[in-house]
C-alpha positions as CSV (number, residue, x, y, z in Angstrom):
1,M,5.2,-7.5,84.3
2,S,7.3,-10.3,82.8
3,K,11.0,-9.8,82.0
4,A,10.4,-10.3,78.3
5,L,8.1,-7.2,78.2
6,Y,10.2,-5.2,80.7
7,R,13.5,-5.4,78.7
8,P,12.3,-3.5,75.5
9,L,10.9,-0.8,77.7
10,I,14.3,-0.2,79.4
11,W,16.0,0.0,76.0
12,A,13.4,2.6,74.8
13,V,13.9,4.8,77.9
14,M,17.7,4.6,77.4
15,I,17.5,5.6,73.7
16,F,15.2,8.5,74.5
17,A,17.5,9.7,77.2
18,T,20.5,9.6,74.9
19,I,18.8,11.5,72.2
20,S,17.5,14.1,74.7
21,C,20.9,14.7,76.2
22,G,22.6,15.0,72.8
23,S,20.1,17.5,71.4
24,S,20.4,20.2,74.1
25,G,17.7,22.3,72.3
26,S,19.2,21.7,68.8
27,D,19.6,19.0,66.1
28,E,23.4,19.3,65.9
29,G,24.0,16.3,68.1
30,V,21.8,14.0,66.0
31,R,23.5,15.1,62.8
32,V,26.9,14.6,64.2
33,N,26.1,11.1,65.4
34,I,24.6,10.1,62.1
35,N,27.6,11.5,60.2
36,A,29.9,9.7,62.6
37,D,28.1,6.4,61.8
38,A,28.5,7.1,58.0
39,N,32.1,7.9,58.3
40,S,32.8,4.8,60.3
41,Q,31.4,2.6,57.5
42,P,34.0,0.9,55.2
43,A,34.4,2.3,51.7
44,I,32.4,0.6,48.9
45,S,34.5,-0.8,46.1
46,I,33.4,0.5,42.7
47,T,34.6,1.0,39.1
48,V,34.2,4.4,37.5
49,G,33.8,6.1,34.2
50,R,33.5,9.6,32.8
51,S,30.6,11.6,31.4
52,E,31.6,13.1,28.1
53,S,30.3,15.6,25.7
54,R,29.6,14.4,22.1
55,D,28.3,15.9,18.9
56,I,24.8,14.7,18.3
57,A,22.8,14.8,15.1
58,A,19.5,16.5,14.9
59,S,16.7,14.0,14.5
60,I,12.9,13.5,14.1
61,Q,11.2,11.4,16.7
62,A,8.4,9.2,15.4
63,T,6.7,5.9,15.9
64,G,5.8,3.1,13.5
65,S,5.5,-0.6,12.9
66,V,7.9,-3.3,11.7
67,T,6.7,-5.0,8.5
68,A,8.1,-7.6,6.2
69,D,10.2,-6.5,3.3
70,E,8.1,-8.7,1.0
71,T,5.0,-10.7,1.6
72,S,3.9,-13.4,-0.9
73,D,0.7,-15.4,-0.8
74,V,1.9,-18.5,-2.8
75,A,-0.7,-20.2,-5.0
76,P,-0.3,-23.2,-7.3
77,K,-0.2,-22.8,-11.1
78,T,-2.6,-25.7,-11.6
79,A,-5.7,-27.0,-9.9
80,G,-5.7,-30.4,-8.2
81,K,-5.4,-32.3,-5.0
82,I,-2.5,-31.6,-2.6
83,A,-0.3,-34.7,-2.7
84,N,2.5,-33.4,-0.4
85,L,3.3,-30.5,1.9
86,S,6.9,-29.7,2.8
87,I,6.5,-26.8,5.2
88,N,5.0,-25.7,8.5
89,A,4.2,-22.3,9.9
90,G,7.2,-20.6,11.4
91,Q,9.7,-22.5,9.3
92,F,12.4,-20.7,7.4
93,I,12.7,-21.8,3.8
94,S,15.2,-20.8,1.0
95,G,14.2,-19.3,-2.3
96,G,13.3,-22.1,-4.8
97,A,12.6,-24.7,-2.1
98,I,9.6,-26.9,-2.7
99,I,6.6,-25.9,-0.7
100,A,4.0,-28.4,-1.9
101,R,3.2,-30.8,-4.8
102,V,-0.1,-31.1,-6.5
103,D,-1.2,-34.6,-7.8
104,D,0.4,-34.9,-11.3
105,R,-1.1,-38.2,-12.6
106,D,-3.3,-36.5,-15.2
107,A,-0.4,-34.4,-16.4
108,R,1.8,-37.5,-16.7
109,L,-0.9,-39.2,-18.8
110,Q,-1.0,-36.2,-21.1
111,L,2.7,-36.3,-21.4
112,A,2.7,-40.0,-22.4
113,S,0.0,-39.3,-25.0
114,A,1.9,-36.4,-26.4
115,Q,5.1,-38.4,-26.6
116,A,3.3,-41.1,-28.5
117,A,1.9,-38.5,-31.0
118,V,5.5,-37.4,-31.6
119,K,6.6,-40.9,-32.5
120,K,3.6,-41.4,-34.8
121,A,4.3,-38.1,-36.6
122,R,7.9,-39.0,-37.1
123,V,6.9,-42.4,-38.7
124,T,4.7,-40.5,-41.1
125,V,7.6,-38.3,-42.1
126,S,9.8,-41.3,-42.7
127,Q,7.2,-42.9,-44.8
128,A,6.7,-39.8,-46.9
129,E,10.5,-39.5,-47.4
130,A,10.7,-43.2,-48.4
131,R,8.0,-42.7,-51.1
132,L,10.2,-40.0,-52.6
133,G,13.4,-42.0,-52.2
134,L,14.8,-39.4,-49.8
135,A,17.1,-40.2,-46.9
136,A,16.1,-39.0,-43.4
137,N,16.1,-35.2,-43.5
138,G,17.3,-35.4,-47.1
139,K,17.1,-32.3,-49.3
140,F,14.3,-32.4,-51.9
141,D,15.3,-32.4,-55.6
142,A,12.5,-33.3,-58.1
143,S,15.0,-34.5,-60.7
144,T,16.2,-37.3,-58.4
145,I,12.8,-38.8,-57.8
146,P,12.5,-42.2,-59.5
147,E,9.1,-41.4,-61.1
148,V,10.4,-38.1,-62.4
149,R,13.6,-39.7,-63.7
150,A,11.5,-42.4,-65.6
151,A,9.2,-39.8,-67.1
152,G,12.2,-37.7,-68.1
153,A,13.8,-40.6,-69.9
154,V,10.6,-41.3,-71.9
155,Y,10.4,-37.6,-72.8
156,E,14.0,-37.5,-73.9
157,T,13.5,-40.6,-76.1
158,N,10.4,-39.2,-77.7
159,L,12.1,-35.9,-78.1
160,A,15.0,-37.6,-80.0
161,E,12.5,-39.4,-82.1
162,L,10.8,-36.2,-82.9
163,R,14.0,-34.5,-84.0
164,Q,14.8,-37.5,-86.3
165,A,11.2,-37.4,-87.7
166,E,11.5,-33.7,-88.3
167,A,14.8,-34.1,-90.1
168,N,13.3,-36.8,-92.4
169,E,10.3,-34.7,-93.1
170,K,12.4,-31.8,-94.1
171,R,14.7,-33.8,-96.4
172,Y,11.9,-35.6,-98.2
173,R,10.0,-32.3,-98.6
174,S,12.9,-31.0,-100.5
175,L,13.1,-34.1,-102.6
176,T,9.4,-33.9,-103.3
177,E,9.8,-30.3,-104.4
178,S,12.6,-31.3,-106.8
179,G,10.6,-34.2,-108.2
180,D,13.0,-36.9,-107.0
181,V,10.4,-38.3,-104.5
182,S,6.8,-38.8,-104.9
183,M,4.2,-37.1,-102.8
184,I,3.0,-40.4,-101.3
185,Q,6.5,-41.1,-99.9
186,Y,6.7,-37.6,-98.5
187,E,3.3,-38.0,-96.7
188,T,4.7,-41.0,-94.9
189,F,7.5,-39.0,-93.3
190,R,5.3,-36.1,-92.6
191,T,2.9,-38.4,-90.7
192,A,5.8,-39.9,-88.8
193,R,6.9,-36.4,-87.8
194,D,3.4,-35.5,-86.5
195,T,3.2,-38.7,-84.6
196,A,6.6,-38.2,-83.0
197,R,5.6,-34.6,-82.0
198,T,2.4,-35.9,-80.4
199,R,4.3,-38.5,-78.4
200,A,6.9,-35.9,-77.3
201,N,4.2,-33.6,-76.1
202,A,2.5,-36.4,-74.2
203,A,5.8,-37.4,-72.6
204,R,6.4,-33.8,-71.6
205,Q,3.0,-33.7,-69.9
206,L,3.7,-36.9,-68.1
207,L,7.0,-35.4,-66.9
208,D,5.2,-32.4,-65.6
209,V,2.7,-34.6,-63.8
210,A,5.5,-36.6,-62.2
211,R,7.2,-33.4,-61.0
212,N,4.0,-32.0,-59.6
213,T,3.3,-35.3,-57.8
214,A,6.8,-35.3,-56.4
215,R,6.3,-31.7,-55.2
216,Q,3.0,-32.7,-53.6
217,S,4.7,-35.6,-51.9
218,N,7.4,-33.2,-50.6
219,Q,4.6,-31.0,-49.2
220,A,3.2,-34.1,-47.5
221,I,6.7,-34.5,-45.8
222,A,6.5,-30.8,-44.7
223,A,3.0,-31.4,-43.3
224,A,4.2,-34.5,-41.5
225,Q,7.1,-32.5,-40.1
226,A,4.7,-29.8,-38.9
227,D,2.7,-32.6,-37.2
228,V,6.0,-33.6,-35.4
229,E,6.6,-30.0,-34.2
230,S,3.0,-29.8,-33.0
231,A,3.3,-33.0,-31.1
232,Q,6.6,-31.8,-29.6
233,T,4.8,-28.6,-28.5
234,Q,2.2,-30.8,-26.8
235,V,5.0,-32.7,-25.1
236,A,6.5,-29.4,-23.8
237,E,3.1,-28.3,-22.6
238,A,2.6,-31.6,-20.8
239,Q,6.1,-31.3,-19.2
240,Q,5.3,-27.8,-18.1
241,A,2.0,-29.0,-16.6
242,I,4.0,-31.5,-14.6
243,A,6.4,-28.8,-13.5
244,D,3.5,-26.6,-12.5
245,T,2.4,-29.2,-10.0
246,V,5.5,-28.4,-7.9
247,V,5.0,-25.2,-5.9
248,K,8.2,-23.4,-4.9
249,A,9.1,-20.5,-2.6
250,P,9.5,-17.3,-4.6
251,F,12.2,-16.1,-2.2
252,S,13.9,-16.9,1.1
253,G,11.8,-16.1,4.2
254,F,9.6,-17.4,7.0
255,V,6.3,-19.2,6.5
256,S,3.7,-17.2,8.4
257,S,0.7,-19.4,7.5
258,R,-0.1,-22.6,5.8
259,P,-3.9,-22.8,5.4
260,V,-4.1,-26.1,3.4
261,A,-3.6,-29.8,4.2
262,V,-2.7,-32.9,2.2
263,G,-5.6,-34.2,0.2
264,E,-7.3,-30.9,-0.1
265,F,-8.4,-29.7,-3.5
266,V,-6.9,-26.4,-4.5
267,S,-7.4,-24.0,-7.5
268,T,-5.1,-21.5,-9.0
269,A,-6.7,-18.9,-6.6
270,S,-6.0,-20.9,-3.5
271,I,-3.3,-19.7,-1.1
272,I,-1.0,-22.6,-0.1
273,A,1.3,-20.5,2.1
274,T,2.2,-17.0,3.0
275,I,5.9,-16.2,3.1
276,L,7.6,-13.2,4.6
277,R,11.0,-11.9,3.7
278,T,12.4,-10.5,6.9
279,N,16.0,-9.8,6.0
280,P,16.2,-6.9,5.3
281,I,13.1,-5.9,7.1
282,K,11.1,-2.6,6.8
283,V,9.8,-0.2,9.4
284,Q,6.9,2.0,8.4
285,I,7.2,5.3,10.3
286,Q,4.4,7.9,10.7
287,V,6.1,11.2,10.1
288,A,4.3,14.5,10.8
289,E,3.6,16.8,7.9
290,A,5.9,19.5,9.4
291,D,8.9,17.2,9.4
292,L,8.6,16.0,5.8
293,P,11.0,18.7,4.4
294,F,13.8,17.1,6.5
295,V,13.2,13.5,5.4
296,G,14.8,12.2,2.3
297,L,16.0,8.9,0.8
298,G,19.2,7.6,2.3
299,R,18.7,9.4,5.7
300,G,20.0,7.4,8.7
301,V,17.4,5.9,11.0
302,S,17.8,4.5,14.5
303,V,15.0,2.2,15.7
304,A,14.2,1.1,19.2
305,I,11.9,-1.8,20.0
306,D,10.3,-2.5,23.4
307,A,11.3,-6.1,23.3
308,Y,15.0,-5.2,23.0
309,R,15.6,-2.3,25.4
310,D,19.4,-2.8,25.3
311,R,19.6,-2.5,21.5
312,N,19.2,0.0,18.8
313,F,18.7,-1.0,15.1
314,A,20.2,1.1,12.4
315,G,18.8,1.6,8.9
316,V,18.2,4.0,6.1
317,V,15.2,5.7,4.6
318,T,14.2,3.8,1.4
319,A,10.8,5.3,0.5
320,V,8.7,8.4,1.3
321,N,5.0,8.3,0.5
322,P,4.2,11.3,-1.6
323,A,0.7,11.6,-0.1
324,V,-0.2,13.1,3.3
325,D,-3.1,11.7,5.2
326,P,-5.6,14.5,5.5
327,V,-6.9,13.2,8.9
328,S,-3.6,12.6,10.8
329,R,-1.6,15.1,8.8
330,S,1.2,12.6,8.5
331,T,2.8,10.4,5.9
332,V,4.4,7.0,5.9
333,V,8.2,6.7,5.6
334,E,9.8,3.3,5.0
335,A,13.2,2.4,6.4
336,S,15.2,-0.7,5.6
337,I,17.1,-2.5,8.4
338,E,19.4,-5.5,8.3
339,N,17.8,-8.3,10.3
340,G,20.2,-11.3,9.9
341,D,19.4,-12.7,13.4
342,N,15.6,-12.3,12.9
343,A,15.4,-10.3,16.0
344,L,12.8,-7.9,14.4
345,R,9.4,-9.5,13.6
346,P,6.6,-8.0,11.5
347,G,4.0,-6.3,13.7
348,M,6.4,-5.0,16.4
349,F,6.0,-1.4,17.6
350,A,8.9,0.8,16.9
351,T,10.2,4.2,18.0
352,A,12.4,5.7,15.4
353,R,14.8,8.7,15.1
354,I,15.4,10.0,11.6
355,N,18.6,12.0,11.2
356,K,18.3,15.5,9.7
357,E,20.6,18.4,9.0
358,G,22.0,20.3,12.0
359,G,22.7,19.1,15.5
360,G,24.4,20.0,18.7
361,T,26.2,18.5,21.7
362,G,25.0,16.2,24.4
363,V,26.3,14.6,27.6
364,F,26.7,10.8,27.5
365,V,27.5,8.3,30.3
366,P,28.1,4.5,30.1
367,K,24.9,2.4,30.4
368,T,26.5,0.8,33.5
369,A,26.5,4.2,35.3
370,V,22.6,4.3,35.2
371,F,20.5,2.5,37.8
372,N,16.8,2.1,37.5
373,D,15.4,2.6,41.0
374,Q,12.3,0.5,41.1
375,A,11.2,2.0,44.4
376,T,11.0,5.5,43.0
377,Q,10.6,4.6,39.4
378,A,13.5,6.9,38.5
379,Y,16.9,6.6,36.9
380,R,19.8,7.7,39.0
381,S,23.6,7.8,39.0
382,F,26.3,8.6,41.5
383,V,28.9,11.2,40.8
384,I,32.1,10.6,42.7
385,V,33.6,13.8,44.3
386,D,36.7,13.4,46.6
387,G,35.9,9.7,47.2
388,V,32.3,10.3,48.2
389,A,29.2,9.3,46.2
390,K,26.8,12.1,45.2
391,L,23.3,11.0,44.2
392,R,22.0,12.4,40.9
393,V,18.4,11.8,39.5
394,L,18.6,11.6,35.7
395,Q,16.5,12.4,32.7
396,L,17.5,10.0,30.0
397,G,17.7,10.7,26.3
398,P,18.3,8.3,23.4
399,E,20.7,5.4,23.5
400,E,23.9,5.5,21.5
401,G,25.8,2.3,21.4
402,D,26.9,1.5,25.0
403,S,25.9,4.9,26.3
404,Y,22.9,6.9,27.3
405,Q,22.4,10.6,26.5
406,I,21.7,12.5,29.7
407,L,19.3,15.3,29.2
408,N,19.5,16.5,32.8
409,G,21.3,15.5,36.0
410,I,25.0,15.1,35.0
411,A,27.4,17.6,33.4
412,A,30.2,16.7,31.0
413,D,33.6,15.4,32.3
414,E,32.3,14.2,35.7
415,T,33.4,10.9,37.3
416,V,30.5,8.4,37.7
417,A,30.3,5.1,39.4
418,T,29.8,2.1,37.0
419,S,29.4,-0.8,39.4
420,N,27.7,-1.6,42.7
421,L,25.2,1.1,42.2
422,A,22.6,-0.7,44.2
423,Q,24.8,-0.5,47.3
424,L,25.6,3.2,47.0
425,F,23.8,6.1,48.7
426,E,24.2,9.8,49.2
427,G,27.5,10.5,51.0
428,A,28.8,6.9,50.8
429,K,32.6,6.5,50.9
430,V,33.9,4.7,47.8
431,A,37.2,3.1,46.7
432,F,38.3,2.5,43.1
């Protein structure tokens, strides 16, 4: 037998003899030796904390999903070819920011045509005003129109002649009756009176015609001004058509999809982008029918997400669906949560606690006092008693800030190790 094989055999015999001699029919020697080895080890340096009793609110445990506060499928207001796209999926955009532009060449041609129509209508108004002798935007007065003034002057002249002829006819009629003037002479003045009356009546008719013509011309101005307003409306419509070619974000949020590309023809039913408002964000929670009496608007909600095991997200109940699902016997409760850092994303699975009336007390320890033992898949802590570590296997409850609620394993007001937990073991000496 070689020396390399012989040496381990000698050591095995010596160890067996030592154990046999120390046992003497009992296990006391072995335990004494083991404890002697533990006591001979140096103390492990740790920091400590205290378990404490706290008031805890009664709560309803439920699960749900994170969803966007608002979802908008943005479509253009006008059909056409996409000329420009300013966004990509995953991008954050502010409310009112430009998403895309539709080709606006046709709309600009319509605008130019409408602007030309306005100019033409204004020229027509000016011409109608000039025919009446009005200044631009002048107030209409029929008596100031040249044609009316001329007809009025003729009428006044004829009216004066009529008065003179009537006076002569009256005087000579009296003279005829007294026999001072012959009937032939009287007939001359009577005929002159009748002639003057006819002329005055004709002049009056001409004056009325002139006034009516002036009024009609004034109506032509009004019609031309209406044409101006109509053309201005067409200009406004053309300008709006140009504005409608610019597609803007309805609110601030993230672009979840952009299903179109530059050069693609879109209609008013085409979705250019889907935008999600994620701050605040909503959690839709499935609450059992039996718990509905304890849920109301404004109730506090604490939400845990698998992706953030070290965080809890606080919110409030903002909506309770009045209908209960007859299959699952549950209803949907919505809670609003501030999400300024965009940690929460639509579609995440959430575990929620909704506060309700009542409550009790619970034991809490710092998170640093809890160690997840991967070998046993259990949570454990070490309580320090007289400078010695005592292993405790824990049943964890909900998180609260920097602490865990302990459902089983540690009592209130105990000293617990908060560092070097991986190095500790049952009975280890510690220093702090």
